[in-house]
N, C-alpha and C positions, 0 to 999 in steps of 0.2 A: 683917862682912857686905858692906859697901860694896866692899871690896877684891875679894871673891869675885865680886860682880856685874860689876865692871869687867873682871876677868880673863876671865869667861865671854863678855862682849861682844867682847873682843879676839880670843878664840879663834874666835868665830862669824864675825867679819869675815875672819879669815885663811882659814877654811874656804870661805866664799862666794867670796872672791877666787880661791882655788885652783880651786874647781869651775868658776867662770866662765872661768878661763884654759883649763882642760881642754876646756870646751865650745867656746870660740873656736878652739882648735887643731883640734878635731874637725870643726867646720864648715869651716874653711879646708882641712883635708885632704880632706873630702868634695867641696868646690867644686873643688879642684885635680884630684881624681879625675874629676869630671864633665867638666871642661874637657879633660883628657887623653883621655877616651873620646870626647868630641865632636870633638876634633881628629883622632882616629883615623878616626872616621866620615866626616869631611870628606875626608880623604885617600883613603879607600876609594871615596867617591862620585865624586870627581874622576877616579880611575883607572878606575872603571866606565864613566864617560862617554867616556873616551878609546877604549875598546874597542867602543863602540856602532857599528852600521852607519850609513852616511850618511843613510839615510831616517829613522832615529830622530831625527836632529837637526831634520829638517823638522817632525816632530810636536812636539818640545820647543819649537822657536821659535814655532810656531803657538799652543801652549798659553800661552806667555809673553805673546804679543801679546794674547791674549784675557783676560789677567789671571787665568789659572788654571794657574800653574806646577805641575809634577809634585811630589807630596808623598807620603812614606811614613814609617812608624814602625819603630824598631828598639829592642828591649828588651835591656839589658845588665846584668850583675851576677850575683849568685847568692843564693839563699834570699830572706831578707827585704830584701836590699840591691838588688833589681831596680830599674832605672830605665828609663823609656820616653823615647826621644829622637825628635823629629820632624825629618826631613830634607826640605828643599825644594830643588828643582833648577829652574833657568831657563837660557835660552840666547838669544842674539841674534847675527845675522850682522854681522860687521865686516870692514872692509878691513884690509889688512896694517898700516895705521897705527893700527888699533883705533878708527877713527872710525866713526860711524853709516853704514850703507849708503846710497849715492846712485847715481842713474842716470848713466851716462857715455855720450857719443856716440861714434860711430865704428863701423867694421865689423871691426876686428881683435880677436883674442882677447886678454884681459887676465888677470892672475893671479887665481886663484879667491879667493873670500871665505873668511876664517877664521870660526871660531865662538867667541864668548866665553861660557863656561859658568860659572855661579855656583852654589855649593852653600852652604846655610846650615843650622845645627842649633840647635834649642831644646830645653829640658827644663823640667819644672814649677818647680824651684827658681829657675831663671833668670827665668822669667816672673813668679814671685811677687815678685821684687824689681825687676821692670820694667827688666831689663837687655837690651841689644841681643843679637840672635842672633849666634852665632859663624859667620863667613862666610869663604869662600875662593873666589877666581876664577882662571881661567886661560884662555889662548888655545889652541884646538885646530885643527889643520889636518885637514880631513875625511880619514879613512883611505882612502876611495875616493869617486868621484863627480866631478861637474863643475858648473859654474854656467852659467846661461842667462839672457841679458838680451833681452827681447822689446821692440822699439821699434815702436809703433803710430803711423804717420805717413801723410801724403799728400805724396809727393815731387813731385807735379805743380805744387805752388805754390812761389813764391820770395819770402820764405824758406819752408822746409818747414813745413807745418802739423803740429803734434803733437796726437794725439788723447788726451785725458784721459778717464778713466772707462770704458775698454773692459775687458771681462772676458777674461782670458787663461787658458786651460786647458792645462796640460802633463800629458800622461799617458805612463806607461811601464809597459806591461802592465796589470795590475789597479790600479796605483797612480796617483793623479791629484792634482795640486795646482792651486789656483786663486788668481789675484791680479788686482788692478785697477790699470790704468795710472795713473801719477801725472800731475801737471801737465806733466812733461817728456815724457809720452807713453810711459812705459816701465814694465815690471814685471820684477823679478829673481827668479829661482829658483836657490837655492844647494844644494850637496850632493846633486846628482842622481846616483844610483848607476849609471844606464845611460848608454851612449854614443850611443844613438839614442832620441829622444823624439818624440811627436806634439804639435803645437801648433795650437790653434784660437783664434780671436779673434772677439769679438762685441760690438756695441754697438747698442741699438735705434735704428733710423733710419739706420744707417750701412751701407755696402756696400763690397765690394772692386771693383777695376777690372773684373772679370769679371761683376759684378752679383750676386755671392753675398752674402746677408745675414749669413753667417757663414763665416769662413775656416776650413775644416774639415780636421782630421787631416792637416796638412802635416808630413811627417817632417823632422826636423832632426838632423844628425850633430853631436855636441858632443865636443870634445877633453877627455881626462882632465885633471883638476885645472886647467882653464882656464874662464874665463867666455866663452862664445860669444855673439855678437850675432846676432839674427835680426830682420829688418825685416818687418813686416806692414803692408800698405797698406790703409787704411780712410778713408772720408770720407762725410759725410752725403749720402744719395742724393737725386736729383731725378727729375723726370719730364718727359714731352712730351705735350702735347695736340695731336693732329693735326686740322686742319680740311680736309676733302676739297674740292678746288676744280677747276673746269673752265674753261679759257680760251676754247675755240672756241664760237662761237655756232652753234646748229643749230636745226632746227625744234622741238626738244624743250628749248630753252634754259631754259624756265620750270620745268622739272622739277627738284626739289631734287637737289643733288649729294650722293650718299651713298656710303659704303663700309663695310667691316667690319674689315679688318686692315691693318696697315702695318708696315714694317720700320724698325728703328733699328740702325745698324751703326757700329763704330769699330774701326780696326785696332790700337788700344792696349789692347783688352780683355785681351789676353794669354792667351786661351783660345779654342779653335776650337769651333764656327764663331763668327766675330766679329760676331754680331748677336743681337738680341732682337725680340720682337713686341709690338705694341700692338694693341688691338682694342676694339670697342664692347661686347663681352661677354666677361667673363673670370672665372675662378675662381682663388683662391690657397689654398695648403695651409699646415698648421701648420709644415712644414719650410721655408717661405719660397719655395717654387717656385710656378709659375703655369701655367695652361692658357688659351691664347688661343682663344676659341670663334668660329666663323664663322656666317654666315647671318643676323645681325642688322644691318640696314643703317641707319646714321644719318649725320648730317652731321659728327659729331666722334667721335674715339676717343682712348684714353689708353694709355700704357705701364703695366705692372703696378704696382699699389699694394696694399700689405698694411698694415693699420692698426697692427699690432704691430711688424713688422720693418722696414718702409720706408714710412711714411705718405705720403711725397711721391713715391715711386717708387724703383726699384732701378737707375737709371742713374747711373754714376759721373760726377762733374763734372770731366772732364778740363780742365785749365787751358790747355793748349797746343794742343788739337785739339777740334773739335766733332763732333757726330754727323751721319751721313747719314740722311735720312729719306725714305721713299717708300712708296707703296701696294704691297701684296702680302703674300707669305708667306715669301720668302727673298731672298737677294742677287741671284738671277737675275731679279728683277723691277725691277732698277735701270733707271730711264728712260734713253732715248738721250740723247746729248750735246745735241741740239737742244732738248730739254725742260729738261735740267739748267741750260743757260745762262740760261733764263728764271726758274729757281728756284734761284739761286746759294746761298741760305741753307741749302738742303737737302743740298748736297754737302759734307759734312764741316765745316759751319759752324754747325750748330744747337748753341749753347753752353748746355749744361745747368748750372744752378746748384743747389748743395746746399740742400735745404729749400725748393725752389721747383718749380713746374710751368710750363714755358715753352710758348708756342703757336707752332706751325709750320703753314704751309699746304702741303698735299700735293697735287700735280697728278695728275689722273686722265686716262685715255684714255676712249674711248666705244665701245660696241658697239650698233650700230643693227640690232637683230634684229626682223624682221617675220615673223609667223606667219600664213600664208594657208590658206584652207580647201581650195583646189584643188591643181593641179599646176603645175610650172614653165611649161608651155605654156598652161594655163588657170588662172591664179592664184586666181581667185575673190575672196573678201573677207577682210579681216583677221579672224582668229578671236578674238573677244573676249567670248564669252558664257560663262555658268556662274558658279557661286559661287566666291569667292576661297578658295584653299587652297594651302598650300605642299607638301602631301603627295600629293594626287590631282588634283582638278579645280581650275581648268580644265586647266592644263598645268604639271606639275612640271618644274623644270629643275635640273640639277646642272652647275656649271662647275668643272672640275679644272685646277689650276695646273700646267702642264708645264714651267715655266721657259723657258730659251732654249737654252743650250749643254748643259744636263743636267737630269735630273729634279729637281724642287723638293721633296725629301722628307726632308732632314736636319733634326734637331731643334735649335731655337734654344737658346741658353744659358738655363739656369734654368727651361726649360719642363719640366713634370713628365712629359711623354711626347712622342712624335713629333707635331709640329704637323699639324693637318688642312690639306690643300691642296684640299679640296672646299668649294664654296660653293653652298648650296641657295637657290633662289628660284623664281619662277614667272612666267607670262605674265599681264599685267594684263588685267582685264576692264572692261567699261563701268561696272560697279557700283563698281569701285575708282577708276578714273581714265579717264573717257570720252575725254579728249584724247589719251591715250597707250595706249589699249586695243589689244591685239594685239602689244605690245612688252614688253621685259624690265621686270620690277619694279625692278631696280637696274641700269640700263644703263651707269653710270659704273664702269669697271673699271681694274685696274692695267695696267701695261705688261708685255709678255712674251708667252709662247705658252700657249694654253689649248685645252681640249676642252670642248665644250658638248653636253650630252645632254638631250633633251626626251622626256617620256613622256606619251602620250595614253591615258587610261583608256578613253575611248569608242571610239577607233580601234584600241586594243590594239596600238600601235606605239611604238617608240623611234626617235628621229632623232638621229644623232650627227654633229657636224662640228667641225673644228679651225679656229682662227684665230690671228692674231698682231696684237698692238697695238704698233706700232713708232713711231707718231706720236700727237700729241694728238688728231688727227681720228679715229683709231681704225679700226674695222672695220664694214662693212655686210654682213650676211648675211640669208638668207631660208630659211624652212622651209615646205614645202608638205605639208600634212597628207594630201592626196589621193595623194601619191606612195607607191607600193608597192615600188618598186625592181625590179620584174619586167620593166618595159618601158623601152626606151631613151628618154631625154629626160624621164622622170618624176622622176629624182633629180638635183639640182643637183650639179655637180662638187665633190668634197671632202666629200660627205655620204653616210652609210650609213643604211639603214632596216632595222629588224627588225620583222617582223609577228608576230601571235599572242602579244603580250606582255600577259598578263593581270595581271601584277604589275609594279611599277616596278623594272626591271633596270638603270637608269642607274647 
């Protein structure tokens, strides 16, 4: 009996060992089959990537950077032997040396970046035993496309200032890519399928030399299979606060010196016309443009400020040249040399600093206008009665800036529309200012050529005259409300009168 039992145990051990061997062989065979199928999937995934268009790599690189590489599943086998494999694909741009991408300086084109693509495969049995995924990597030269490196700098400084944190948008048709400049002031776009792209750059508070808050839609031609360098100039914007001043003592010297608009110009803006406007009253738009408004007279005025886009101003801080600053609406209001000599800081020397608002004194000329009740032969008294109003009574005035050599009507840079060259005011009354009643509300005026029109509602007349301010002393003119223009001697030379004016036609 004992011998039988021992024999049975030996047989059982032999059977178990045999079955275990068969099972191990089966598992090894299955594992080998899984590995073979995974290796085949890896090869297919790598070959599929090689045939992808260039813009597909942009998407794959972006997904990889975001920590969300492309993943898909494949089921292989037959019947009950089906197995599901998970394939993961990722990509990064590398230089030819397979090192991580870095910004390079210089303006010449350099070899395009290659793409390192990696495919990995896992399946349930592999994960169950906590083994690593089967992985394969290779370097791919984009089948088509080019690279673009955008350098955001201020070349006015020495050494050059590089702008970190600027947003760069590169678009080609309906496709757009966005990147942020590094501490080296650059952003790189690889595998661009087009040979022409549009580039825009933006950083809150920064402006271009032309005063743009965003460098918009600049076309860049890029060479096939090369990385082209494009330089965009940006720097933190600044501003100017103008204080209107008058140096000549007159009988009205105690009257506050006021103005409404002033010009800032610089020949390095790189865009025509090379000037912008400051004013006492201004609106700005969501697009970063502005509109300088006229008719509000104060002792100080500022260049455009937009809290979101350029909180200190949209003037570029040129390091090697300053801004010219003078009262008026256009470059035709530039003061004569005799005035500029006394205000040297205003002639190309107003040095704007990024992130600051500098103060500049702006010289004014003077218009001594007297409005009399009678005619030139019998002047009567200064007309200074009535309630103050800039629209009707006592006497509404419109001053139009005519420039000197040409009409002053072109639009300043970044102005949302053609700048207004008309300035509304009125004749002061005794109720407003007894000492200066019968004279201009704002007698301090820019240099240049102007036309003045006065409308009297009670007399139903308009009076128009021209004058030039070529010196600090300015102009002295008179208007006689009794003049009808029908008799010789009633109208002063250089003035026209229109009667039966029931509405303000100035």
